[in-house]
C-alpha positions in Angstrom: 108.5 354.9 199.9 111.1 357.3 201.3 111.0 360.9 202.3 108.5 363.3 200.9 108.3 362.3 197.2 105.1 360.3 196.7 105.3 357.5 194.2 102.6 355.6 192.3 100.8 352.8 194.1 102.5 349.5 193.1 99.3 347.4 193.2 99.6 344.2 191.3 96.7 341.7 191.4 96.6 338.4 189.5 93.8 335.8 189.7 93.7 332.4 188.1 92.0 329.0 188.5 89.7 326.4 186.9 87.2 323.7 187.4 86.8 320.1 186.3 84.1 317.5 186.7 83.0 314.2 185.2 81.9 310.6 185.6 83.8 308.0 187.7 81.2 305.2 187.4 78.6 305.4 184.7 75.2 306.5 186.1 76.5 306.1 189.6 79.5 308.2 190.8 80.4 311.7 189.7 83.1 314.2 190.8 83.6 318.0 190.6 86.6 320.1 191.7 87.7 323.7 191.4 90.5 326.0 192.4 91.0 329.8 192.4 94.2 331.6 193.4 94.7 335.3 194.0 98.0 337.1 194.3 97.9 340.8 195.4 100.8 343.0 196.3 100.9 346.8 196.8 102.9 349.5 198.5 100.4 352.4 198.7 101.3 355.9 199.7 98.7 356.8 202.2 100.3 357.6 205.6 101.9 360.6 207.1 104.2 360.5 210.2 106.3 363.0 212.0 109.6 361.5 212.8 112.9 362.8 214.2 115.1 365.2 212.3 118.8 365.5 212.4 118.3 368.5 214.7 116.0 366.8 217.2 118.2 363.7 217.3 120.9 366.1 218.5 118.5 367.4 221.2 117.7 370.6 219.3 114.0 371.3 219.4 114.2 375.0 218.7 112.5 374.6 215.3 110.2 371.7 216.0 108.6 373.6 218.9 108.8 377.1 217.7 106.0 379.2 216.3 105.4 379.2 212.5 105.7 383.0 212.6 109.3 382.5 213.7 110.1 379.8 211.2 109.0 376.9 213.4 106.5 374.1 213.1 103.7 375.0 215.5 100.9 377.6 215.6 102.0 378.4 219.1 105.5 378.0 220.5 106.2 375.5 223.3 108.8 375.8 226.1 110.1 372.4 227.0 110.8 371.5 230.6 112.8 368.8 232.3 111.6 366.4 235.0 111.9 369.0 237.7 109.8 371.5 235.7 112.8 373.7 234.8 112.9 375.0 231.2 115.4 373.7 228.7 117.3 376.8 227.6 116.6 377.4 223.9 114.6 374.1 223.8 117.9 372.3 223.7 118.0 368.9 225.5 121.4 367.6 226.5 122.2 364.4 224.6 123.8 363.0 227.7 120.3 362.8 229.3 118.9 360.6 226.5 117.7 357.2 227.4 119.9 354.5 225.7 116.9 352.3 224.6 115.1 355.3 223.1 118.3 356.4 221.3 118.7 352.9 219.8 115.0 352.9 218.7 115.0 356.2 216.9 118.5 355.9 215.4 118.2 352.3 214.2 114.5 351.7 213.4 112.9 355.1 212.8 113.7 357.0 209.6 115.1 360.5 209.9 113.1 363.1 207.9 114.8 365.8 205.8 111.8 368.0 206.4 112.6 370.5 209.2 109.3 369.6 211.0 109.8 365.9 210.6 107.1 365.2 208.1 107.5 361.8 206.4 105.3 359.9 203.9 105.3 356.2 203.8 103.2 353.2 202.7 102.2 350.0 204.4 103.3 347.2 202.2 100.6 344.6 201.5 101.2 341.0 200.3 97.9 339.1 200.5 97.8 335.8 198.6 94.8 333.5 198.9 93.8 330.1 197.6 90.3 328.4 197.4 89.7 324.7 196.7 86.4 322.9 196.4 85.7 319.2 195.7 82.5 317.2 195.6 81.4 313.7 194.8 77.8 312.5 194.1 76.8 308.9 194.4 73.4 307.5 193.2 72.8 304.6 195.6 69.5 303.8 194.0 66.6 305.4 192.2 65.3 306.5 195.6 68.5 307.5 197.4 71.4 309.8 196.6 74.5 310.7 198.7 77.1 313.5 198.4 80.3 314.7 200.0 81.8 318.1 199.7 85.0 319.7 201.0 85.9 323.4 200.8 89.3 324.9 201.7 90.2 328.6 201.9 93.6 329.9 202.7 94.4 333.6 203.2 97.6 335.2 204.1 98.4 338.8 205.1 102.2 338.9 205.4 103.7 341.1 208.1 106.7 342.9 206.6 109.6 344.6 208.3 112.8 345.4 206.4 114.9 345.6 209.6 115.2 349.4 209.4 111.9 351.2 209.0 109.6 350.2 211.9 106.8 352.6 210.6 105.7 349.7 208.3 104.9 347.4 211.2 101.4 348.9 211.9 99.5 346.0 210.4 99.5 342.4 211.7 100.4 339.3 209.8 97.5 336.8 209.5 97.5 333.2 208.4 93.8 332.2 208.0 92.5 328.8 207.0 88.8 327.9 206.7 87.6 324.4 206.1 84.1 323.0 205.6 83.3 319.3 205.2 79.7 318.2 204.5 78.0 314.9 203.8 74.4 314.6 202.8 71.8 311.9 202.1 68.5 312.3 200.4 66.0 309.5 200.5 62.6 309.4 198.7 60.3 307.5 201.0 57.4 307.7 198.6 56.3 309.8 195.7 55.0 312.4 198.3 57.6 312.2 201.0 61.3 312.9 201.1 63.9 312.9 203.9 67.1 314.9 203.7 70.0 314.5 206.2 73.3 316.3 206.3 76.3 316.6 208.7 78.9 319.4 208.6 82.2 320.1 210.2 83.5 323.7 209.9 86.8 324.9 211.2 88.4 328.3 211.0 92.0 328.9 212.2 93.5 332.4 212.4 97.2 332.7 213.5 98.3 336.3 214.0 101.6 337.9 214.8 104.0 340.6 213.9 106.9 340.1 211.5 109.3 337.4 212.7 112.3 339.8 212.6 110.7 342.6 214.6 112.5 343.6 217.7 111.3 343.5 221.3 111.9 345.8 224.2 114.8 343.6 225.3 116.5 344.1 221.9 116.5 347.8 222.7 118.1 347.2 226.1 115.0 347.6 228.2 115.2 345.4 231.4 111.8 343.9 231.5 109.9 340.6 231.1 109.1 339.9 227.4 106.4 337.4 226.6 106.8 337.5 222.8 110.3 337.6 221.2 109.3 339.7 218.2 106.8 342.3 219.3 107.0 346.0 220.2 104.3 348.6 220.4 104.7 352.4 220.8 102.5 355.3 220.1 103.9 358.9 220.1 102.0 362.1 219.7 102.4 365.8 220.6 105.5 366.2 218.5 105.7 368.9 215.7 102.8 368.1 213.4 101.8 364.8 215.1 103.9 361.8 215.8 104.3 358.1 214.8 103.4 354.5 215.8 105.5 351.4 215.9 103.5 348.1 215.8 99.8 347.9 216.7 97.6 346.5 219.5 96.4 343.7 217.2 100.0 342.8 216.0 101.0 340.7 219.0 101.0 336.9 218.8 97.5 335.3 218.9 95.8 332.0 217.9 92.0 331.7 217.2 90.5 328.3 216.4 86.7 328.0 215.9 85.1 324.6 215.4 81.5 323.9 214.6 79.9 320.4 214.4 76.4 320.2 213.0 73.8 317.6 212.1 70.4 318.3 210.7 67.5 316.4 209.2 64.5 317.6 207.3 61.4 315.6 206.3 58.8 316.8 203.8 55.5 315.2 203.0 52.8 316.4 200.7 49.2 315.4 201.7 46.4 316.9 199.7 46.8 320.7 199.7 49.3 320.5 202.6 53.1 320.5 202.3 54.2 319.6 205.8 57.8 319.8 206.9 59.5 319.0 210.2 63.1 318.4 211.4 65.8 319.2 213.8 69.2 321.0 213.9 71.9 320.3 216.4 75.2 322.2 216.7 78.2 322.2 218.9 80.4 325.4 218.9 83.9 325.6 220.1 85.9 328.9 220.4 89.6 328.5 221.4 91.9 331.5 221.6 95.2 332.5 223.0 96.5 336.0 222.7 99.7 337.5 224.2 97.9 340.9 224.6 100.1 343.4 226.3 102.7 341.0 227.5 105.5 343.0 226.0 104.1 346.3 227.3 102.4 349.1 225.4 104.2 352.5 225.5 102.6 355.9 225.1 104.4 359.2 224.8 102.3 362.3 224.4 104.4 365.2 225.7 102.9 365.2 229.2 106.4 365.3 230.8 108.5 367.8 228.7 105.8 369.2 226.5 106.9 367.3 223.4 106.2 363.6 222.7 109.5 362.9 221.0 111.4 364.7 223.8 109.6 362.5 226.3 110.7 359.4 224.4 114.3 360.5 224.1 114.6 361.0 227.9 112.8 357.7 228.5 109.7 359.1 230.2 106.4 357.7 229.0 103.0 359.1 229.9 101.4 355.7 230.0 102.5 352.1 230.2 100.2 349.1 229.9 101.3 345.6 230.6 99.5 342.3 231.1 99.5 338.5 231.0 98.5 336.4 228.0 94.8 335.7 227.8 93.0 332.5 226.7 89.4 331.4 226.2 88.0 327.9 225.6 84.3 328.5 225.2 81.8 325.8 224.4 78.1 326.0 223.4 75.4 323.5 222.4 72.6 324.7 220.2 69.5 322.6 219.6 66.4 323.4 217.5 63.4 321.6 216.1 60.6 322.9 213.9 57.3 321.9 212.2 55.6 323.9 209.4 52.8 323.6 207.0 52.3 325.3 203.6 48.6 325.1 203.0 47.4 325.9 199.5 43.9 327.2 200.3 43.1 328.1 196.7 45.1 328.2 193.5 46.1 331.8 194.2 46.3 331.8 198.0 48.6 330.0 200.4 48.9 330.0 204.2 52.3 329.3 205.8 52.2 328.4 209.5 54.8 326.9 211.7 56.6 326.8 215.1 60.3 326.5 216.0 61.8 325.6 219.3 65.3 326.8 220.0 66.3 327.2 223.7 68.9 329.8 224.5 71.8 328.0 226.2 74.7 330.1 227.3 78.3 329.3 226.5 80.7 328.0 229.2 84.4 327.7 229.6 85.9 324.3 229.1 87.9 324.7 232.3 85.1 326.2 234.3 86.6 329.7 234.5 84.7 332.9 234.8 85.3 336.7 235.2 84.5 338.6 238.3 85.6 341.8 240.0 85.6 342.4 243.8 86.0 346.0 244.9 86.9 344.9 248.6 89.6 342.5 247.3 90.9 345.2 244.9 91.3 347.6 247.9 93.2 344.9 249.7 95.7 344.6 246.9 
């Protein structure tokens, strides 16, 4: 939405799908399948920002930093000062001292508010389609043995949107998630009183995250710095008029997360008299692979610590904090093993005793490439 006139939430949600199943081979092979799709779009009005006005873009902060009693925006007036600590007469900042990159940002990608204090209402567009698929086959090998295979797929998308003009809407990341689970199982009746059940599972979750593909970077604004991601910019501004605004978010930078789990398990159950005895094992291999660009394009904070006004700090190109860093990656591995035995003893018709023991050692995860984290204060002091 634009300006200060709220509009109705444009939420639209549609869901559809179906299932089917039947016989492939009589009394032997059967199938089942299902699908569900969801389409959800909305543009809710739920956010307030304080953005530049025509006056502040011209360097005139006489209203934005004046007291409300005098027709301004603050409970207490502020006197803005330059880098040397000298006051700006009348809270007027010469446009000739504006930083070119900051000027391009606020004039091209930040909306100008008609409100004299810069108040601006906006929504974060949401477009979140998802699809779910499931399929299964059952095969009767014999009167004593059955086999099944199952596959489940879930796709979820959170689309990052940027119209090329209003960067206030870039505060949520785009996510492309896919979860898959594949399972096979076999159940064998050894005797009328004993059954063995085996299953093996592979589970994979992939999460690709990024900002909108057409989002600008610091270099696009004219900042001379290293850029690790071509379409990422993050800025937080406070201490201006009634608040401030953000562009991007800390979770909006490019990142990949891939999680794999391999599992096998077997359970054996036997009934002997009044005892129902079960024992089995469970083995699992976990893999966590990640790569995130983190702060590789820099994170800029403007809070008014230089001039007394956050927007004024931005316009003259003086941030209060700048954070930069290299991309980070993890390739963690973990093996989990467990075994158990239990007994459900029916002491009487109305009284049962359940006892058992489980062995599951705690094995720490490790990095595939043998990396670890450590900090040395002496080495830090040496640079």
